[in-house]
C-alpha positions in Angstrom: 5.4 -4.5 -13.0 5.0 -1.4 -10.5 2.9 -3.5 -8.1 2.6 -6.9 -9.1 6.5 -7.6 -9.1 8.7 -4.6 -7.7 5.7 -5.0 -5.0 6.6 -7.9 -3.6 10.0 -7.9 -4.0 9.9 -4.8 -2.1 8.0 -6.5 0.7 10.3 -9.8 0.4 13.1 -7.3 0.7 11.8 -6.3 3.6 10.1 -9.6 6.1 13.5 -11.9 4.7 15.8 -10.3 7.9 13.2 -11.1 10.4 12.3 -14.5 9.3 16.5 -15.1 9.0 16.2 -14.4 13.3 13.7 -16.3 13.8 15.2 -19.2 11.5 11.7 -19.9 9.5 9.6 -18.5 7.3 6.5 -18.5 4.5 5.8 -16.3 1.7 3.6 -15.8 -0.3 2.6 -14.6 -3.5 -0.5 -13.9 -5.6 -0.1 -15.5 -9.0 -2.8 -15.9 -11.5 -2.6 -18.8 -14.3 -2.1 -16.3 -17.5 0.9 -15.9 -15.7 2.1 -19.0 -17.1 -0.6 -19.6 -20.0 -0.8 -16.7 -21.2 -3.6 -14.9 -22.5 -5.1 -12.5 -25.3 -4.6 -8.1 -25.0 -3.2 -8.8 -21.0 0.3 -9.3 -21.6 1.7 -6.7 -19.0 -0.2 -8.1 -16.4 0.5 -12.1 -17.4 3.9 -11.1 -17.5 4.0 -9.5 -14.2 2.5 -12.7 -13.0 5.2 -14.5 -14.8 7.3 -13.1 -13.1 6.2 -13.8 -9.7 6.2 -17.5 -10.5 10.2 -17.2 -11.6 10.5 -15.0 -8.3 9.2 -17.7 -5.6 11.0 -20.9 -8.0 14.3 -18.4 -7.7 14.1 -18.1 -4.1 13.2 -21.2 -2.9 16.6 -22.5 -4.5 18.4 -19.5 -2.8 17.2 -20.6 0.5 17.1 -23.6 0.1 19.4 -24.5 2.5 16.9 -22.5 5.4 13.4 -23.0 6.7 12.2 -19.8 5.3 9.9 -20.9 1.8 8.3 -19.0 -0.7 5.1 -20.2 -2.4 2.5 -19.3 -4.9 -0.8 -18.3 -4.4 -2.9 -18.9 -8.4 -5.5 -17.4 -9.2 -7.8 -18.7 -12.4 -7.2 -15.8 -14.4 -9.1 -13.9 -16.4 
């Protein structure tokens, strides 16, 4: 969670002010298919990737009135 989720939040909080000033921007989060489907013996990893999926969805709603968008790049998983 520290790297996969909170790292993404910290980076996002760092660049959002610049994007607001530019009135545009795109942020891509690297996720994994297991964040949506789950997989045996990697619960912590899958949970951190699932959290990124939700973060991107929520931020898109929060910033819907701007030209700042949030995207997920998904790896195939395990």
